[in-house]
C-alpha positions as CSV (number, residue, x, y, z in Angstrom):
1,M,9.5,-10.6,-30.2
2,K,10.6,-7.0,-30.0
3,L,8.0,-6.5,-27.1
4,I,9.5,-9.5,-25.3
5,W,13.0,-8.1,-25.5
6,G,11.9,-4.6,-24.5
7,L,10.2,-6.0,-21.5
8,L,13.1,-8.2,-20.6
9,T,15.5,-5.2,-20.9
10,G,13.4,-3.0,-18.7
11,F,13.0,-5.8,-16.1
12,F,16.7,-6.4,-15.8
13,L,17.5,-2.7,-15.6
14,I,14.9,-2.1,-12.8
15,A,16.0,-5.3,-11.0
16,L,19.6,-4.1,-11.1
17,W,18.5,-0.7,-9.7
18,S,16.4,-2.6,-7.1
19,I,19.2,-4.7,-5.7
20,I,21.7,-1.8,-5.5
21,R,21.7,-0.7,-1.8
22,P,18.2,-1.8,-0.9
23,H,16.7,-0.9,2.4
24,D,17.3,-4.4,3.6
25,L,18.7,-7.3,1.7
26,F,16.6,-10.0,3.4
27,T,13.4,-8.0,2.6
28,W,14.5,-7.4,-0.9
29,F,14.9,-11.2,-1.4
30,L,11.5,-11.9,0.1
31,E,9.7,-9.2,-2.0
32,A,11.6,-9.8,-5.3
33,T,11.4,-13.6,-5.3
34,P,7.9,-13.8,-6.8
35,A,9.1,-11.6,-9.8
36,L,12.2,-13.8,-10.2
37,I,10.1,-17.0,-10.1
38,A,7.7,-15.6,-12.7
39,L,10.7,-14.8,-15.0
40,V,11.9,-18.3,-14.8
41,I,8.5,-19.8,-15.4
42,L,7.8,-17.6,-18.3
43,A,11.3,-18.3,-19.8
44,V,10.7,-22.1,-19.4
45,T,7.3,-22.1,-21.0
46,Y,7.9,-19.4,-23.6
47,K,8.3,-22.0,-26.5
48,T,5.6,-24.4,-25.4
49,F,3.0,-22.0,-24.0
50,P,3.6,-18.4,-25.0
51,L,1.2,-15.9,-23.3
52,S,-0.6,-13.0,-25.1
53,N,1.2,-9.7,-25.2
54,L,-1.4,-8.2,-22.8
55,A,-0.5,-10.9,-20.2
56,Y,3.2,-10.3,-20.7
57,V,2.9,-6.5,-20.3
58,L,0.7,-6.9,-17.1
59,I,3.2,-9.3,-15.7
60,W,6.0,-6.9,-16.4
61,L,4.1,-4.1,-14.6
62,H,3.4,-6.3,-11.7
63,S,7.1,-7.2,-11.4
64,I,8.0,-3.5,-11.4
65,V,5.7,-3.0,-8.5
66,L,7.4,-5.9,-6.7
67,L,10.9,-4.7,-7.4
68,I,10.1,-1.1,-6.2
69,G,8.7,-2.6,-3.0
70,A,11.7,-4.8,-2.7
71,H,14.1,-1.9,-2.9
72,Y,12.5,0.4,-0.4
73,T,10.2,-2.1,1.5
74,Y,6.5,-1.5,1.0
75,A,6.1,0.6,4.0
76,E,9.0,3.1,3.0
77,V,8.4,3.9,-0.7
78,P,9.3,7.7,-0.8
79,L,6.4,8.9,-3.0
80,F,3.9,7.2,-0.8
81,N,5.6,8.5,2.4
82,W,5.1,12.0,0.8
83,I,1.4,11.3,0.1
84,R,1.1,10.1,3.7
85,D,2.8,13.1,5.2
86,T,1.1,15.6,2.9
87,Y,-2.4,14.2,3.1
88,H,-2.1,13.0,6.7
89,T,-3.1,9.5,6.0
90,H,-2.3,6.9,8.7
91,R,0.1,4.8,6.7
92,N,2.3,4.4,3.5
93,S,-0.2,2.9,1.1
94,Y,2.2,1.4,-1.5
95,D,1.3,-2.0,0.0
96,G,-2.3,-1.4,-1.2
97,I,-0.9,-0.9,-4.8
98,G,0.9,-4.2,-4.5
99,H,-2.1,-6.2,-3.3
100,F,-4.4,-4.6,-5.9
101,A,-1.9,-5.6,-8.6
102,Q,-1.9,-9.1,-7.0
103,G,-5.4,-9.4,-8.1
104,F,-5.4,-7.3,-11.2
105,V,-2.6,-9.1,-13.1
106,P,-3.1,-12.7,-12.2
107,A,-6.8,-12.4,-13.1
108,I,-5.8,-12.0,-16.8
109,V,-3.1,-14.8,-16.5
110,A,-5.7,-17.2,-14.9
111,R,-8.3,-16.3,-17.4
112,E,-5.9,-17.1,-20.3
113,V,-4.7,-20.4,-18.9
114,L,-8.4,-21.5,-18.2
115,L,-9.5,-20.4,-21.7
116,R,-6.7,-22.1,-23.5
117,K,-6.2,-25.3,-21.4
118,T,-9.8,-26.2,-20.2
119,P,-13.2,-26.5,-21.7
120,L,-14.4,-23.4,-20.0
121,K,-15.9,-20.8,-22.3
122,R,-16.3,-17.0,-21.8
123,G,-19.0,-16.1,-19.4
124,W,-20.0,-15.9,-15.8
125,W,-18.6,-19.3,-14.7
126,L,-15.2,-18.4,-16.1
127,T,-15.3,-15.0,-14.3
128,F,-16.4,-16.7,-11.1
129,I,-13.6,-19.3,-11.2
130,V,-11.0,-16.8,-12.1
131,V,-11.8,-14.6,-9.2
132,C,-11.9,-17.6,-6.8
133,V,-8.5,-18.7,-8.0
134,V,-7.0,-15.3,-7.6
135,F,-8.6,-14.8,-4.2
136,A,-7.3,-18.2,-3.0
137,F,-3.8,-17.3,-4.1
138,S,-4.1,-14.0,-2.2
139,A,-5.1,-15.9,0.9
140,F,-2.2,-18.3,0.6
141,Y,0.2,-15.4,0.1
142,E,-1.0,-13.9,3.4
143,L,-0.3,-17.2,5.0
144,I,3.2,-17.2,3.6
145,E,3.7,-13.6,5.0
146,W,2.5,-14.9,8.4
147,W,4.8,-18.0,8.3
148,V,7.9,-15.9,7.2
149,S,7.2,-13.4,10.0
150,L,7.0,-16.2,12.6
151,A,10.1,-17.9,11.3
152,S,12.3,-14.8,11.1
153,G,10.9,-12.7,13.9
154,S,11.4,-8.9,13.7
155,A,13.4,-9.4,10.4
156,G,10.2,-10.4,8.7
157,D,8.2,-7.4,9.9
158,A,9.0,-5.4,6.8
159,F,7.9,-8.3,4.6
160,L,4.6,-8.5,6.5
161,G,4.1,-4.8,6.1
162,G,1.3,-4.4,8.6
163,Q,2.4,-1.0,9.8
164,G,0.4,-1.5,12.9
165,D,-2.9,-2.1,11.2
166,I,-4.8,-5.0,12.8
167,W,-6.9,-5.4,9.7
168,D,-4.0,-5.3,7.3
169,T,-4.5,-9.0,6.1
170,Q,-8.2,-8.5,5.4
171,K,-7.6,-5.2,3.6
172,D,-4.9,-6.8,1.4
173,M,-7.2,-9.6,0.4
174,A,-10.0,-7.2,-0.3
175,L,-7.8,-5.1,-2.5
176,C,-6.8,-8.3,-4.4
177,L,-10.4,-9.2,-4.8
178,V,-11.3,-5.7,-6.1
179,G,-8.4,-5.8,-8.5
180,S,-9.3,-9.1,-10.0
181,I,-13.0,-8.0,-10.5
182,L,-11.9,-4.7,-12.1
183,S,-9.4,-6.4,-14.4
184,L,-12.0,-8.8,-15.7
185,L,-14.5,-6.0,-16.1
186,F,-12.3,-3.7,-18.0
187,L,-9.8,-5.8,-19.7
188,S,-11.6,-9.0,-20.9
189,R,-12.4,-7.6,-24.4
190,L,-8.9,-6.3,-24.8
191,H,-7.7,-9.7,-23.5
192,D,-9.8,-11.5,-26.1
193,R,-8.3,-9.4,-28.9
194,S,-4.7,-10.1,-27.6
195,L,-5.6,-13.8,-27.6
196,Q,-6.8,-13.6,-31.3
197,N,-3.5,-12.0,-32.2
198,L,-1.6,-14.8,-30.4
199,Q,-3.5,-17.5,-32.5
């Protein structure tokens, strides 16, 4: 319980910082909404379907990535502007961190739900289905970015975050795919132990 309260406190402090003088309030709303939706879902399901500590920590870390991106916009995070300017890369790459996290974190959450709520057992089929679920969500999120950009015109450009890269959508989905695979590869055993502690 102490972990949950610590994560909640950290979340609210960073969310408060994030909404104070953001780069653009409309973009803040678009970028922060997934973190806020996740918070509501986790609060509603906490009594009936609590997650493992590992899942909660990963969701918290993903939320922080989202809230930082919401504050600055993904194309203007200062540290990554410095990296771009210092190492002469062609764009601010914080967007890549966000899309990698979009695969890395939901992979563990999807794995947990499937292990606890379906007859699926640990093994290759579980891994395959988790990766497919996460990849499908990533593709759907790219559609949402496209729809928002179409509906809002130039106001949605910061949310789309393409930075002039014609392959941005494909790169985003590839990063999500890599994130999900690496998450399952490196965290599955730790996740199993966290699930045992939950039981």
